MARTI-47552 format. One record per residue (C-alpha): residue number from 1; residue in one letter; x, y, z. Coordinates in nm, 2 decimals. Layout:
# MARTI-47552
   seq   type       xx       yy       zz
   NUM      a        X        Y        Z
...
This chain:
# MARTI-47552
   seq   type       xx       yy       zz
     1      m    -2.68    -1.66    -5.64
     2      k    -2.99    -1.51    -5.47
     3      k    -2.97    -1.17    -5.26
     4      i    -3.06    -1.19    -4.92
     5      l    -3.13    -0.86    -4.71
     6      l    -3.09    -1.02    -4.30
     7      i    -3.25    -0.69    -4.09
     8      q    -3.16    -0.75    -3.73
     9      t    -3.41    -0.64    -3.44
    10      g    -3.27    -0.76    -3.14
    11      g    -3.38    -1.04    -2.94
    12      t    -3.17    -1.32    -2.75
    13      i    -3.00    -1.44    -3.11
    14      a    -2.84    -1.07    -3.05
    15      m    -2.77    -1.13    -2.71
    16      n    -2.45    -1.22    -2.49
    17      a    -2.42    -1.43    -2.15
    18      k    -2.34    -1.17    -1.88
    19      g    -2.36    -1.24    -1.52
    20      a    -2.65    -1.46    -1.42
    21      g    -2.83    -1.32    -1.72
    22      v    -2.87    -1.25    -2.06
    23      e    -2.83    -0.89    -2.25
    24      l    -2.83    -0.70    -2.56
    25      d    -2.46    -0.70    -2.76
    26      p    -2.50    -0.57    -3.11
    27      e    -2.14    -0.56    -3.14
    28      a    -2.06    -0.93    -3.06
    29      w    -2.34    -1.10    -3.25
    30      s    -2.17    -0.89    -3.56
    31      k    -1.86    -1.06    -3.45
    32      v    -2.02    -1.42    -3.38
    33      l    -2.24    -1.42    -3.69
    34      y    -1.91    -1.36    -3.90
    35      e    -1.69    -1.58    -3.76
    36      e    -1.89    -1.88    -3.65
    37      i    -2.09    -1.92    -3.99
    38      p    -1.92    -1.85    -4.27
    39      e    -2.07    -2.06    -4.45
    40      l    -2.41    -1.84    -4.48
    41      s    -2.24    -1.73    -4.80
    42      e    -2.26    -2.05    -4.99
    43      i    -2.63    -2.03    -4.92
    44      a    -2.69    -1.66    -5.07
    45      e    -2.51    -1.36    -5.07
    46      i    -2.64    -1.18    -4.78
    47      t    -2.63    -0.84    -4.64
    48      t    -2.69    -0.76    -4.30
    49      f    -2.91    -0.45    -4.19
    50      p    -2.93    -0.36    -3.83
    51      l    -3.28    -0.18    -3.79
    52      f    -3.32    -0.18    -3.44
    53      f    -3.16    -0.38    -3.14
    54      e    -3.44    -0.43    -2.90
    55      d    -3.61    -0.69    -2.63
    56      s    -3.89    -0.79    -2.86
    57      s    -4.09    -0.74    -2.53
    58      d    -4.08    -0.36    -2.57
    59      l    -4.18    -0.40    -2.95
    60      n    -4.47    -0.23    -3.07
    61      a    -4.67    -0.11    -3.38
    62      s    -4.41     0.15    -3.45
    63      h    -4.15    -0.11    -3.49
    64      w    -4.39    -0.28    -3.73
    65      i    -4.42    -0.01    -3.98
    66      q    -4.04     0.06    -3.97
    67      l    -4.02    -0.32    -4.07
    68      a    -4.21    -0.27    -4.33
    69      d    -4.08     0.00    -4.47
    70      c    -3.73    -0.15    -4.48
    71      v    -3.87    -0.41    -4.66
    72      e    -4.06    -0.18    -4.87
    73      n    -3.74     0.02    -4.95
    74      k    -3.48    -0.24    -5.01
    75      y    -3.80    -0.43    -5.20
    76      n    -3.63    -0.44    -5.53
    77      e    -3.30    -0.48    -5.46
    78      y    -3.34    -0.83    -5.27
    79      d    -3.49    -1.21    -5.35
    80      g    -3.57    -1.23    -4.99
    81      f    -3.60    -1.12    -4.65
    82      v    -3.45    -1.28    -4.30
    83      i    -3.59    -1.07    -3.97
    84      l    -3.40    -1.17    -3.71
    85      h    -3.61    -1.09    -3.38
    86      g    -3.71    -1.21    -3.03
    87      t    -3.97    -1.51    -2.97
    88      d    -4.21    -1.32    -2.70
    89      t    -4.33    -1.14    -2.96
    90      m    -4.24    -1.27    -3.30
    91      a    -4.56    -1.42    -3.37
    92      y    -4.73    -1.06    -3.32
    93      s    -4.48    -0.91    -3.53
    94      a    -4.49    -1.17    -3.78
    95      s    -4.89    -1.16    -3.84
    96      a    -4.91    -0.76    -3.86
    97      l    -4.66    -0.77    -4.11
    98      s    -4.88    -1.02    -4.31
    99      f    -5.16    -0.79    -4.31
   100      g    -4.90    -0.47    -4.37
   101      l    -4.74    -0.62    -4.69
   102      r    -4.95    -0.67    -4.95
   103      n    -4.89    -0.87    -5.28
   104      l    -4.58    -1.03    -5.16
   105      s    -4.40    -1.21    -5.42
   106      k    -4.07    -1.26    -5.21
   107      p    -4.02    -1.43    -4.89
   108      v    -4.00    -1.26    -4.54
   109      i    -3.88    -1.50    -4.31
   110      f    -3.86    -1.43    -3.90
   111      t    -3.65    -1.62    -3.73
   112      g    -3.42    -1.61    -3.37
   113      s    -3.38    -1.84    -3.12
   114      q    -3.39    -1.97    -2.76
   115      l    -3.04    -1.92    -2.68
   116      p    -2.81    -1.65    -2.76
   117      m    -2.57    -1.75    -3.06
   118      s    -2.28    -1.67    -2.85
   119      s    -2.38    -1.99    -2.64
   120      i    -2.22    -2.35    -2.72
   121      r    -2.54    -2.51    -2.74
   122      s    -2.76    -2.20    -2.91
   123      d    -3.03    -2.32    -3.16
   124      a    -2.95    -1.97    -3.36
   125      r    -2.70    -2.14    -3.60
   126      r    -2.95    -2.38    -3.74
   127      n    -3.26    -2.18    -3.74
   128      l    -3.08    -1.90    -3.92
   129      v    -2.94    -2.12    -4.21
   130      n    -3.26    -2.27    -4.23
   131      a    -3.44    -1.93    -4.27
   132      i    -3.19    -1.80    -4.54
   133      e    -3.22    -2.07    -4.73
   134      l    -3.58    -2.07    -4.74
   135      a    -3.52    -1.70    -4.81
   136      t    -3.38    -1.78    -5.10
   137      m    -3.70    -2.05    -5.25
   138      d    -4.06    -1.92    -5.42
   139      f    -4.23    -1.87    -5.06
   140      k    -4.46    -1.53    -5.11
   141      e    -4.53    -1.48    -4.78
   142      v    -4.45    -1.41    -4.40
   143      g    -4.33    -1.68    -4.24
   144      i    -4.19    -1.78    -3.91
   145      c    -3.87    -2.06    -3.93
   146      f    -3.80    -2.24    -3.63
   147      s    -3.66    -2.56    -3.55
   148      d    -3.68    -2.70    -3.89
   149      a    -4.02    -2.62    -3.96
   150      l    -4.19    -2.29    -4.16
   151      f    -4.51    -2.15    -4.03
   152      r    -4.75    -1.96    -4.16
   153      g    -4.62    -1.59    -4.00
   154      n    -5.05    -1.51    -3.90
   155      r    -5.09    -1.86    -3.81
   156      a    -4.80    -1.93    -3.56
   157      t    -4.78    -1.88    -3.16
   158      k    -4.51    -1.97    -2.92
   159      m    -4.60    -2.27    -2.74
   160      s    -4.28    -2.31    -2.53
   161      i    -4.04    -2.12    -2.32
   162      g    -3.80    -2.37    -2.28
   163      d    -3.78    -2.61    -2.57
   164      f    -3.63    -2.56    -2.91
   165      d    -3.94    -2.64    -3.09
   166      a    -4.08    -2.31    -2.98
   167      f    -4.35    -2.26    -3.23
   168      g    -4.61    -2.43    -3.34
   169      s    -4.90    -2.39    -3.58
   170      p    -5.22    -2.53    -3.44
   171      n    -5.47    -2.53    -3.70
   172      f    -5.28    -2.50    -4.01
   173      t    -4.99    -2.74    -4.16
   174      p    -4.70    -2.57    -4.17
   175      l    -4.52    -2.43    -4.52
   176      a    -4.23    -2.66    -4.50
   177      d    -4.08    -2.92    -4.33
   178      i    -3.70    -2.93    -4.31
   179      g    -3.51    -3.24    -4.28
   180      i    -3.24    -3.37    -4.53
   181      q    -3.46    -3.20    -4.81
   182      i    -3.66    -2.95    -4.74
   183      q    -4.03    -3.05    -4.82
   184      t    -4.25    -2.76    -4.90
   185      r    -4.65    -2.79    -4.89
   186      v    -4.80    -2.45    -4.95
   187      l    -4.70    -2.20    -5.19
   188      d    -4.98    -1.92    -5.20
   189      q    -4.96    -1.59    -5.30
   190      f    -5.21    -1.33    -5.16
   191      g    -5.28    -1.07    -5.41
   192      s    -5.08    -0.97    -5.76
   193      g    -4.94    -0.63    -5.85
   194      d    -4.66    -0.44    -5.73
   195      l    -4.61    -0.47    -5.36
   196      q    -4.81    -0.23    -5.12
   197      n    -4.72    -0.11    -4.77
   198      l    -5.02    -0.09    -4.62
   199      a    -4.87    -0.09    -4.21
   200      s    -5.09     0.11    -4.03
   201      y    -5.16    -0.04    -3.65
   202      s    -5.47     0.12    -3.42
   203      d    -5.37     0.03    -3.06
   204      e    -5.76     0.09    -2.95
   205      v    -5.79    -0.29    -2.90
   206      f    -5.86    -0.44    -2.58
   207      v    -5.78    -0.82    -2.50
   208      l    -5.97    -0.95    -2.22
   209      t    -5.92    -1.36    -2.05
   210      a    -6.24    -1.53    -1.92
   211      h    -6.20    -1.69    -1.62
   212      p    -6.39    -1.82    -1.34
   213      n    -6.52    -1.55    -1.10
   214      l    -6.40    -1.27    -1.33
   215      n    -6.60    -1.01    -1.16
   216      p    -6.76    -0.80    -1.43
   217      e    -6.73    -0.46    -1.18
   218      f    -6.36    -0.45    -1.29
   219      l    -6.46    -0.36    -1.61
   220      e    -6.66    -0.08    -1.53
   221      g    -6.35     0.14    -1.53
   222      l    -6.29     0.05    -1.91
   223      n    -6.35     0.38    -2.11
   224      l    -6.51     0.23    -2.43
   225      s    -6.54     0.57    -2.58
   226      k    -6.14     0.50    -2.64
   227      i    -6.16     0.14    -2.70
   228      k    -6.30     0.05    -3.10
   229      a    -6.26    -0.35    -3.04
   230      v    -6.25    -0.60    -2.76
   231      i    -6.13    -0.97    -2.76
   232      i    -6.22    -1.24    -2.53
   233      r    -6.04    -1.51    -2.47
   234      g    -6.33    -1.75    -2.42
   235      f    -6.28    -2.11    -2.27
   236      g    -6.30    -2.38    -2.51
   237      s    -6.55    -2.30    -2.83
   238      g    -6.64    -2.00    -2.68
   239      n    -6.76    -2.01    -2.38
   240      f    -6.76    -1.78    -2.08
   241      c    -6.98    -1.68    -1.80
   242      i    -7.33    -1.60    -1.87
   243      k    -7.56    -1.65    -1.53
   244      g    -7.58    -1.45    -1.18
   245      t    -7.33    -1.19    -1.11
   246      y    -7.02    -1.29    -1.27
   247      s    -7.23    -1.27    -1.61
   248      l    -7.04    -1.08    -1.87
   249      l    -7.37    -1.01    -2.07
   250      p    -7.42    -0.70    -1.97
   251      f    -7.08    -0.59    -2.05
   252      l    -7.16    -0.74    -2.44
   253      d    -7.47    -0.45    -2.46
   254      k    -7.24    -0.20    -2.31
   255      c    -7.00    -0.28    -2.59
   256      r    -7.24    -0.28    -2.80
   257      e    -7.39     0.07    -2.69
   258      h    -7.07     0.22    -2.76
   259      d    -7.05     0.08    -3.14
   260      v    -6.71    -0.13    -2.98
   261      v    -6.61    -0.44    -3.25
   262      v    -6.67    -0.80    -2.99
   263      t    -6.47    -1.10    -3.11
   264      i    -6.43    -1.42    -2.94
   265      v    -6.11    -1.64    -2.98
   266      s    -6.05    -1.94    -2.75
   267      q    -5.78    -2.02    -2.47
   268      a    -5.76    -2.32    -2.64
   269      d    -5.44    -2.36    -2.91
   270      f    -5.62    -2.61    -3.18
   271      d    -5.97    -2.63    -3.33
   272      s    -6.23    -2.33    -3.39
   273      v    -6.44    -2.13    -3.21
   274      d    -6.83    -2.21    -3.31
   275      l    -7.05    -1.97    -3.09
   276      t    -7.38    -2.18    -3.26
   277      q    -7.25    -2.46    -3.02
   278      y    -7.33    -2.37    -2.66
   279      t    -7.57    -2.14    -2.49
   280      a    -7.32    -1.87    -2.42
   281      g    -7.13    -1.87    -2.76
   282      r    -7.57    -1.80    -2.90
   283      a    -7.59    -1.53    -2.63
   284      a    -7.26    -1.38    -2.73
   285      l    -7.43    -1.34    -3.06
   286      d    -7.71    -1.26    -2.95
   287      h    -7.54    -0.98    -2.79
   288      g    -7.39    -0.85    -3.12
   289      s    -7.06    -1.06    -3.10
   290      i    -6.85    -1.20    -3.36
   291      s    -6.62    -1.55    -3.38
   292      g    -6.26    -1.50    -3.43
   293      n    -6.29    -1.88    -3.57
   294      d    -5.98    -2.08    -3.56
   295      m    -5.75    -1.72    -3.53
   296      t    -5.43    -1.75    -3.32
   297      l    -5.48    -1.41    -3.06
   298      e    -5.17    -1.32    -3.22
   299      a    -5.33    -1.27    -3.54
   300      a    -5.66    -1.18    -3.39
   301      l    -5.50    -0.90    -3.25
   302      t    -5.26    -0.73    -3.53
   303      k    -5.55    -0.82    -3.77
   304      l    -5.83    -0.58    -3.57
   305      m    -5.53    -0.32    -3.52
   306      f    -5.50    -0.32    -3.90
   307      l    -5.88    -0.26    -3.97
   308      l    -5.94    -0.04    -3.73
   309      a    -5.66     0.19    -3.84
   310      h    -5.78     0.17    -4.23
   311      y    -6.19     0.15    -4.17
   312      d    -6.43     0.33    -3.99
   313      s    -6.74     0.14    -4.03
   314      k    -6.81    -0.09    -3.74
   315      t    -7.00    -0.32    -4.04
   316      d    -6.70    -0.31    -4.27
   317      i    -6.48    -0.39    -3.97
   318      e    -6.64    -0.75    -3.86
   319      a    -6.74    -0.83    -4.20
   320      l    -6.38    -0.82    -4.30
   321      f    -6.25    -0.99    -3.95
   322      q    -6.44    -1.28    -4.02
   323      k    -6.32    -1.31    -4.41
   324      s    -5.96    -1.42    -4.47
   325      l    -5.76    -1.18    -4.62
   326      v    -5.33    -1.36    -4.57
   327      g    -5.47    -1.68    -4.48
   328      e    -5.50    -1.64    -4.11
   329      l    -5.80    -1.83    -4.11
């Protein structure tokens, strides 16, 4: 029987209904887990590990490093890892770990729930059972298991607040569909040899969402000497205002003067940025921007955070950002 480490980090799955809302209740979670889902022991030999208990909105790169260190430290003891995590930033954490944990030869599966495990209608039971079974299989990357599907971690994004189908993978086929049988589609491995824990991330990234009437004067207060990369969430295939007083092109020029990497992703979930298609995109290229291609915001952000922590050269960072490292584009 496979040995699986179940790492608890908090999130809705570890919450209890209290009054008008919910709050983290680690002791109640442990009790419910063992009393309500005893059949988990039929799937694998499971060890639980309470790494930390936080609402996922409070997580940051220091928590990603803790997770990577935990996997590294326990790597030889277990056949797979399941990480219980809040849904709000799960895609960020999964993406960050996909860059930080290299040469994975075992599955690292994130899961959680839309309702607390203590709720009678909770989706926690199904997600947890599915995730543990997937963690016994031959996946060699970081994934997100939610509502009968397994998504590549750096291809997933949270798409719904109120549906049990909370996550999607708009530009990449799920790694597995879970029905009566589990149908796997992609079994890739990124790198070979011993596991490398490279988890280190810079916070010198700024995300800017383009919108009509965005006043460029608001951006003058940004201290570009402390920012190394800017992600612009553009319209459609990478467009934004380039005419008149609302043009963002002078801001791009200031970024280039400060050696700031500027990349453009789309506010649309599906398909890919193409900066050669329209006038705005071509202007962005002329002013030093690069394309985020079909990466999610979560992947683009965590990839830049990772690259900035490991490389000093803007040229190297831009080249690596536009290259697929672990299946993110």
